[in-house]
C-alpha positions in Angstrom: 2.5 -49.7 88.1 4.2 -47.7 90.9 7.7 -46.4 90.6 9.4 -49.2 92.7 7.5 -52.0 90.8 8.7 -50.3 87.6 12.3 -50.0 88.7 12.2 -53.5 90.1 11.2 -55.3 86.9 13.8 -53.3 85.0 16.5 -54.7 87.5 17.2 -51.3 89.0 16.6 -52.1 92.8 19.2 -53.8 95.0 18.8 -52.5 98.5 15.7 -50.6 99.7 14.9 -49.1 103.1 11.6 -50.2 104.7 8.8 -47.7 104.1 10.4 -46.3 100.9 7.7 -47.7 98.6 4.9 -46.6 100.9 6.4 -43.0 101.1 6.5 -42.8 97.2 3.0 -44.0 96.9 1.6 -41.6 99.6 2.7 -38.2 98.2 5.0 -36.2 95.9 8.5 -37.0 97.3 11.7 -35.2 96.7 14.7 -37.4 96.0 18.3 -36.9 95.1 21.4 -38.5 93.7 25.0 -37.2 93.9 27.4 -37.0 91.1 31.1 -36.6 91.8 33.0 -34.3 89.6 36.0 -36.4 89.0 36.0 -35.5 85.2 34.3 -32.7 83.2 31.9 -35.2 81.6 29.8 -38.1 82.9 30.3 -41.5 81.3 27.7 -44.3 80.6 28.2 -45.7 84.1 26.4 -42.4 85.2 23.5 -43.2 82.9 21.8 -45.4 85.6 21.6 -42.7 88.2 20.5 -40.2 85.7 17.8 -42.6 84.6 16.7 -43.1 88.2 16.1 -39.3 88.4 14.2 -39.4 85.2 12.0 -42.3 86.4 11.4 -40.4 89.6 10.3 -37.3 87.9 8.1 -39.2 85.3 6.4 -41.0 88.3 5.4 -37.6 89.5 8.1 -36.8 92.1 10.7 -34.1 92.4 14.3 -34.9 91.5 17.5 -33.1 92.8 20.8 -33.6 91.1 23.6 -32.9 93.6 27.0 -32.0 92.0 29.7 -32.7 94.6 31.8 -29.6 94.5 32.8 -30.2 98.1 32.8 -34.0 98.2 34.9 -34.0 95.1 37.6 -32.3 97.1 37.7 -35.3 99.6 37.2 -38.4 97.4 34.8 -41.3 98.0 36.6 -44.5 99.3 33.7 -46.7 98.2 34.9 -49.3 95.7 38.4 -47.9 95.7 41.5 -49.9 96.7 43.8 -46.9 97.1 43.6 -43.0 98.0 42.4 -40.9 95.2 44.4 -37.9 93.8 42.8 -34.7 95.1 41.9 -32.3 92.3 42.6 -28.5 92.4 39.7 -26.1 92.9 40.0 -24.8 89.3 39.8 -28.4 87.8 36.9 -29.2 90.1 35.0 -26.1 89.1 35.5 -26.9 85.4 34.3 -30.5 86.0 31.2 -29.2 88.0 30.2 -26.9 85.2 30.6 -29.7 82.6 28.4 -32.1 84.6 25.8 -29.5 85.3 25.4 -28.8 81.6 24.9 -32.5 80.8 22.4 -33.1 83.5 20.3 -30.1 82.2 19.6 -32.2 79.0 17.9 -35.1 80.8 15.7 -33.6 83.3 12.8 -31.2 83.2 13.5 -27.9 85.0 10.2 -26.2 84.0 8.8 -24.5 87.1 6.2 -26.6 89.0 5.9 -29.0 92.0 8.0 -31.7 90.2 10.6 -29.4 88.5 14.1 -30.8 88.7 16.7 -28.8 90.8 20.5 -28.7 90.6 22.5 -28.2 93.8 26.2 -28.0 94.6 27.2 -29.1 98.2 30.1 -26.7 98.0 27.5 -24.0 98.6 26.7 -25.2 102.2 30.2 -26.5 103.1 32.1 -23.4 101.8 31.8 -21.4 105.0 31.6 -24.2 107.5 34.6 -24.4 109.8 36.2 -27.8 110.9 35.3 -27.1 114.5 31.7 -26.3 113.6 31.4 -29.6 111.5 32.8 -31.9 114.3 30.6 -30.3 116.9 27.4 -30.1 114.8 27.7 -33.3 112.7 30.4 -35.6 114.0 28.9 -36.0 117.5 25.8 -37.6 116.1 27.5 -40.5 114.4 29.8 -42.9 116.3 33.2 -44.1 115.1 31.9 -47.7 115.7 29.0 -46.9 113.3 31.4 -45.4 110.7 33.9 -48.4 110.9 31.1 -50.9 110.4 30.7 -49.8 106.7 32.1 -52.2 104.3 33.9 -49.6 102.2 35.8 -48.4 105.3 36.5 -52.0 106.6 38.0 -53.1 103.4 40.4 -50.1 103.3 41.4 -50.5 107.0 42.2 -54.1 106.3 44.2 -53.3 103.1 47.9 -52.5 102.9 47.2 -48.9 101.9 44.9 -48.3 104.7 42.5 -45.2 104.7 43.3 -41.5 105.4 41.3 -39.4 107.9 40.1 -37.5 104.8 38.4 -40.4 103.1 37.3 -41.8 106.4 35.2 -38.7 106.9 33.6 -38.8 103.5 30.5 -40.7 104.7 29.9 -37.9 107.3 30.1 -35.2 104.6 27.7 -37.1 102.3 25.5 -37.9 105.2 25.3 -34.1 105.9 24.3 -33.4 102.3 21.2 -35.6 103.0 20.5 -33.8 106.3 20.9 -30.4 104.6 18.6 -31.3 101.7 16.1 -32.7 104.2 16.1 -29.5 106.2 16.3 -27.0 103.4 14.6 -28.6 100.6 12.3 -31.2 102.2 14.1 -33.9 100.5 13.3 -37.4 102.0 14.8 -39.8 99.6 18.4 -40.7 98.5 19.3 -43.1 95.6 22.5 -44.3 94.2 24.6 -47.3 93.2 24.8 -50.2 95.6 28.5 -49.3 96.5 26.9 -46.1 98.0 24.6 -48.0 100.6 27.0 -47.3 103.4 27.2 -43.5 102.8 23.5 -43.2 102.0 22.4 -45.0 105.4 24.8 -42.6 107.2 22.6 -39.8 105.8 19.3 -41.4 106.9 20.8 -41.9 110.3 21.9 -38.3 110.6 18.5 -37.1 109.6 17.0 -39.4 112.3 19.4 -38.4 115.0 20.0 -34.7 114.4 16.6 -33.7 112.9 14.3 -36.3 114.4 13.0 -37.0 111.0 12.5 -39.9 108.7 14.4 -40.5 105.5 14.3 -43.2 102.9 16.7 -44.7 100.4 17.3 -47.3 97.7 20.2 -48.4 95.6 20.5 -50.1 92.2 23.0 -52.9 91.3 26.4 -52.0 90.0 26.5 -53.2 86.3 28.8 -55.9 85.0 29.2 -57.3 81.5 28.3 -61.0 80.8 31.9 -61.7 79.9 33.1 -60.4 83.2 34.5 -57.2 81.7 34.0 -53.8 83.3 30.9 -52.1 82.2 31.3 -48.8 80.5 34.7 -49.3 78.8 35.4 -49.9 75.1 38.7 -50.6 73.4 39.3 -46.9 73.5 38.7 -46.5 77.2 35.6 -44.9 78.9 32.4 -44.3 76.9 31.7 -40.6 77.7 28.4 -38.8 77.4 30.4 -35.8 75.9 30.4 -36.0 72.1 33.9 -34.5 72.0 35.3 -37.3 74.2 33.2 -40.2 72.6 31.7 -39.4 69.2 27.9 -40.3 68.8 29.0 -42.9 66.2 31.4 -44.6 68.8 28.6 -44.3 71.4 26.2 -46.0 69.1 28.7 -48.7 68.3 29.2 -49.5 72.0 25.6 -50.5 72.4 25.2 -52.1 69.0 28.0 -54.5 69.8 26.6 -55.7 73.1 26.5 -59.4 73.7 23.0 -61.0 73.5 22.8 -61.5 77.3 23.9 -57.9 77.9 21.4 -56.5 75.4 18.6 -58.3 77.0 19.4 -57.0 80.4 20.5 -53.4 79.2 17.3 -52.8 77.2 15.3 -52.9 80.4 17.7 -50.8 82.3 18.7 -48.1 79.8 15.4 -47.4 77.9 11.9 -46.5 78.7 10.4 -49.1 76.5 7.3 -50.7 78.2 7.5 -54.2 79.7 5.2 -56.0 77.1 7.1 -54.4 74.2 10.5 -55.4 75.6 9.2 -59.0 76.1 8.0 -59.0 72.4 11.5 -57.7 71.3 13.2 -60.5 73.3 11.0 -63.2 71.8 11.6 -61.7 68.2 15.3 -61.5 68.9 15.5 -65.1 70.0 13.9 -66.4 66.8 16.9 -65.1 64.9 19.7 -63.6 67.1 21.8 -62.9 63.9 19.4 -60.0 63.1 20.6 -58.2 66.4 17.0 -56.8 66.9 17.7 -56.2 70.6 21.0 -54.5 70.0 19.7 -52.3 67.2 16.7 -51.0 69.4 18.9 -50.6 72.4 21.5 -48.5 70.5 18.7 -46.4 68.9 16.9 -45.6 72.1 20.0 -44.7 74.2 21.8 -42.7 71.4 18.6 -40.7 70.8 18.3 -40.1 74.6 21.9 -38.9 75.0 22.6 -37.3 71.6 19.3 -36.7 69.9 17.7 -38.0 66.7 19.9 -36.2 64.2 23.2 -37.7 65.7 21.6 -41.1 65.9 20.7 -40.9 62.2 24.3 -39.9 61.3 25.7 -42.8 63.3 23.5 -45.2 61.5 24.5 -43.8 58.1 28.2 -44.0 59.0 27.7 -47.6 60.2 26.2 -48.5 56.9 29.0 -46.9 54.9 31.6 -48.7 57.0 30.0 -52.2 57.4 27.4 -52.8 54.8 29.9 -53.0 51.9 32.9 -54.1 53.8 34.0 -56.4 50.9 33.8 -53.6 48.4 37.1 -51.8 47.7 37.7 -48.5 49.7 38.2 -46.8 46.4 34.5 -47.3 45.8 33.8 -44.8 48.6 33.2 -41.2 47.3 34.6 -38.0 48.9 31.1 -37.4 50.1 31.0 -40.8 51.8 34.4 -40.3 53.5 33.7 -36.7 54.6 30.1 -37.8 55.8 31.3 -40.4 58.1 30.0 -38.5 61.1 31.7 -39.6 64.4 34.6 -41.4 62.8 37.7 -40.0 64.4 39.5 -37.7 62.0 43.3 -37.4 62.3 45.4 -34.9 60.3 48.7 -35.9 58.9 51.5 -34.2 57.0 51.3 -34.7 53.2 55.1 -34.3 53.2 55.5 -37.4 55.3 53.4 -39.4 52.9 55.1 -38.1 49.7 58.5 -39.4 51.1 56.8 -42.6 52.5 56.5 -43.5 56.2 56.7 -46.8 58.1 53.2 -47.8 59.1 54.1 -48.2 62.8 55.6 -44.7 62.9 52.4 -43.3 61.2 50.1 -45.1 63.7 51.9 -43.7 66.7 52.5 -40.2 65.4 48.7 -40.0 64.9 48.1 -41.3 68.4 46.0 -44.2 67.0 48.2 -46.4 69.0 49.8 -45.1 72.3 53.1 -47.0 71.6 55.0 -48.6 68.7 55.0 -51.9 70.7 51.2 -52.0 70.7 51.0 -51.1 67.0 53.4 -53.8 66.0 51.6 -56.4 68.1 48.2 -55.4 66.6 49.6 -55.6 63.0 51.2 -59.0 63.6 47.8 -60.2 65.0 46.0 -58.9 61.9 44.2 -56.2 63.6 45.2 -53.3 61.4 43.6 -52.4 58.0 44.4 -49.7 55.6 41.7 -48.9 53.0 40.1 -52.2 53.9 43.2 -54.2 53.3 44.8 -56.0 56.2 48.4 -55.0 56.9 50.5 -57.9 58.2 54.1 -56.4 57.7 55.4 -54.1 60.3 57.8 -52.8 57.8 55.0 -51.7 55.5 55.4 -48.2 54.0 52.6 -45.9 53.6 52.9 -43.2 50.9 50.8 -40.9 48.8 49.8 -43.8 46.5 47.7 -45.1 49.4 45.6 -41.9 49.4 42.0 -42.1 48.4 41.0 -39.2 46.1 44.5 -37.8 46.8 43.6 -36.9 50.3 42.2 -39.6 52.6 43.3 -43.0 54.2 40.7 -45.2 55.9 42.3 -46.9 58.9 40.8 -49.7 61.0 42.0 -50.8 64.4 40.6 -54.1 65.6 37.1 -54.9 64.6 35.2 -51.8 65.2 37.5 -48.8 65.5 37.8 -46.7 62.4 39.8 -43.6 61.8 40.0 -41.3 58.7 43.4 -39.8 58.0 43.3 -36.5 56.3 46.5 -35.6 54.5 47.3 -31.8 54.5 
């Protein structure tokens, strides 16, 4: 099976430029994807482009991961309804380094014809003057062409409009493709379907300015079957950085996927072969309560991002928290509580507990809830448990008698979010 066929059955192809499949079948082809450094970590929405680069390399081609140190200064208008806040150079540099370190984990940089390479577009834009850019790049792409892009049209028609800064974004991204074509022999760009307009500006610039031929394809933007935004949990973004989203929380996100999502995501986010996935789907449909698809999906993607050891810890913590949910929390040993890898630990003053503290105050002081209003609402809706006992009274007082082994309180927020309060 060739690369495009493989990606197509996995649901990873939306738009594709004519001749792309033939190019990939003809010879080793260099392809790239850009990552904007809007944060110092990528999140699970970035896993699809990462996996595209991994698939490209596994199929015998050469992947380039471009970190947008320059484009990050401008901000991509694609899919945005308003102007983005511009980041300072210091913050951008920190974000670039964080993203570089993450990408190093997923691609093979061992020297050879298909070795992955990391590039930063700030390196070629840093010394380029504005006059040079508009003469050398701007004259090759008409305003009519730029305004025909959907991402630009939407913003022009909106109340907020679009600044000249964001309007020029597609030219800057287009120049990235041209630079990589000229200097690295890169002939392919990939990305999410919202990037199609920016990507085709690049192929056009390669054609007009270099007289060359460039190729492209995009993957669909993911949505959840319930209409919710992919990549977010109750706690916000699901990050690839274990400091921002623990491996246990990461594992839980995939484990709790709806059946329809699990069937779609196991194709997209794993490297499991087609026949094996079809067998898993068949087995899952025999008894969906066993959650066979969700367990395998969570295993594969947690191992891929965090490694085998962290996956094993996440499974162990899950068993401690959920397999004996009806057992009293007092049955959990100190080792059980301390060994709950990935459950967020919050430290709290023993003095507060000795005197007694209102549960709403404690939940906001520990930042488990951002506000007292949210904490009260969740308690009244039966969404807060202390040591596996639901709290329904917003006037409930927590004191040292609630401590397990004189030191711990197991807090549950909603169905899946656990916290271990450690008194000190």
